[in-house]
C-alpha positions, 0 to 999 in steps of 0.5 A: 062900734066906735064913737067919734067925738068932734070938738066944736072949738079949738083947744085953749092954751092951758089945755095945750100946755097940760097935754105938752106936759103929759107928752114929756112924762116918762112912759115907764110910769104909764099904767093900763086903762084897766089898772087906771079904772081899777084904781078909780073904783078903789078910791071912789067906790064906783 
């Protein structure tokens, strides 16, 4: 089952700028969701 989220307001220019920067990142540097979670667990002990 998937949960759908609705944004009640528009994105700020700051958030748009951050998202634009992310879109320009080199895709070869991407990691999987699983690896991201694993790194967070190691770093923060969660």
